[in-house]
C-alpha positions in Angstrom: 3.1 14.4 -4.3 -0.3 15.1 -3.1 0.0 15.9 1.1 0.0 13.5 2.8 3.0 13.1 2.1 4.5 16.5 2.3 3.6 16.7 5.7 5.5 14.0 6.3 8.5 14.6 4.9 8.4 17.3 7.1 7.7 15.7 10.0 10.7 15.0 13.5 9.8 11.4 13.8 11.3 10.7 10.0 14.9 9.2 9.7 13.5 7.7 13.6 12.5 3.9 14.2 9.0 3.9 13.4 9.1 0.5 16.6 9.3 3.6 19.0 5.2 4.8 17.6 3.8 1.3 17.9 4.5 0.3 22.1 2.8 -3.0 22.6 0.1 -1.7 25.3 -0.5 1.3 26.6 1.2 0.7 30.7 4.1 -1.0 32.4 7.3 -1.0 30.4 6.1 1.1 27.5 4.9 4.1 29.3 8.7 4.9 28.8 8.8 4.0 25.4 5.5 6.1 25.2 7.3 9.2 26.7 10.0 8.5 25.0 7.7 9.0 21.4 5.3 12.4 22.9 9.1 13.7 23.1 10.0 13.6 19.4 6.6 14.3 18.3 5.9 17.9 21.4 8.9 19.0 18.4 7.9 18.3 15.0 6.7 21.1 13.0 3.7 18.4 11.2 2.6 17.2 14.8 -1.3 18.2 14.4 -1.4 17.4 11.0 0.1 13.8 11.8 -3.0 13.6 14.2 -5.9 14.9 12.0 -4.3 12.4 9.8 -4.8 9.7 11.6 -8.1 11.1 13.3 -9.5 10.6 10.4 -7.7 7.7 9.1 -8.8 5.6 12.5 -5.8 4.5 13.0 -6.1 2.3 16.0 -2.5 1.4 16.6 1.0 3.6 17.4 0.9 7.4 18.0 0.0 9.9 16.2 0.2 13.3 16.3 1.8 12.7 20.2 -1.6 11.1 21.2 -1.6 6.7 21.9 -5.0 5.1 21.2 -7.0 5.4 23.9 -6.1 9.2 23.5 -6.9 9.7 19.8 -9.6 7.8 20.9 -11.2 9.4 23.8 -10.6 12.6 21.6 -13.1 11.1 19.0 -16.0 10.3 21.7 -15.2 14.2 23.1 -16.3 15.1 19.5 -18.9 13.0 18.7 -20.5 14.6 21.5 -20.0 11.7 24.3 -17.6 11.9 27.6 -14.5 11.6 26.3 -12.7 10.3 30.0 -13.7 8.2 32.6 -15.6 9.8 35.6 -15.8 12.9 34.0 -19.1 13.2 33.6 -21.3 14.9 31.8 -24.0 17.1 32.4 -26.8 14.9 31.1 -24.6 12.5 33.1 -24.7 14.3 36.1 -28.3 15.5 36.6 -26.4 18.8 37.8 -25.7 20.6 35.1 -22.8 18.9 34.0 -21.2 20.3 37.8 -19.0 17.9 39.8 -18.6 18.4 43.9 
């Protein structure tokens, strides 16, 4: 048994319908589904391991470690030193040492 299967064995989502964690979109009616999936993740003892695995394997779909695809992209962008969230200027972009008015 490898480390990957060890954390999965302890996951709160184990035994939950996997469809819950794969909404069709990240808007509209899917927001309820996303909220429900994140509730499961919030109580998961291996949430961080799950998110780490998803980031390491560039999972492009689904809720992993309590994060949507867009949230994981933002994490990766932040780790890579790029602008992580629209509307939040980095210090190089703002021209004012990163301070917002």
